[in-house]
Residue, then its C-alpha position, 0 to 999 in steps of 0.5 A: x500500500x503506497x501513501x498518497x501525498x494527502x497522507x502524508x502531509x498534514x495540509x495540501x500542497x498549495x502554489x502560491x501565485x507570483x504577485x507582482x511584489x514577490x518578483x519586485x524583491x527577488x529582483x531588489x535582492x539579486x541586484x544587492x546579492x551582485x553589486x556585492x559580489x563585484x565590490x568585493x571582487x574589485x577589493x580583492x583585484x586591488x588588494x592582490x595587484x597592489x602586494x604584487x606591485x610591491x614583490x616586483x620593485x626592489x626594496x632600497x638597502x636598509x638604512x643603518x642605525x646610528x648609534x643615537x637611533x637604537x632601539x631600547x630593549x630592556x631585558x628582565x632577569x632575576x628581578x632587574x631590568x638591564x640594558x645593553x647599550x653599544x656605544x664605542x669608545x665612551x667613558x665611564x661619566x658618560x654611562x653613568x650619566x646616561x644610566x641616571x636619565x633613564x632612572x638606573x644605574x650601571x649595573x655591578x656583576x655578581x655570582x647570580x647575573x655573570x653568566x647571563x650577562x656573559x652571554x648577552x655581552x658577546x664578546x664587548x666590553x662594556x662599562x660595569x660598576x665594581x667594588x673598589x679594594x683599599x690600597x692594603x696602606x693606611x697613609x695612602x688609602x684613596x678608597x674605602x672597603x665597600x666604594x664603587x668604582x668603573x670597570x670594563x667588563x670582560x678585563x682586558x688590556x688597559x688602553x682596550x676602549x669601551x663598546x658600551x655599558x649596561x644599566x640596571x633598574x630593579x623591577 
């Protein structure tokens, strides 16, 4: 026994007549869809044409950064921020003044940060603070135990030039 259409449907199918309003709505919606498609395709074509043009033109060689245009990048290590600054031939007073302007001090190397600093220094000689030792003679003692002064790190020949310094700021 085969089910008829009236047995399956609760209501018999009724064909709705095409009205003028319905045809107008379909026409307007079709027009809007076509316009949106055209705008999207135009945007995609412009985008890819612009990008392809960028690739075809050779880029000018990058301008090397001047020392005064260095990027200031503070690195966090052991709850302190460190700034490795490059400046060939600078003296200790310049390094101290620079760090003070950044609300920091020249760093002191200790057993906690020595390996980390050496790794980031990459062989450059940098100004740091070091604890000064007394001369051993009570007559001419120029520094007290606990006094600090500048030194180049890693140590090397006295006439060696500095390549910069390391500032340290607490977090």
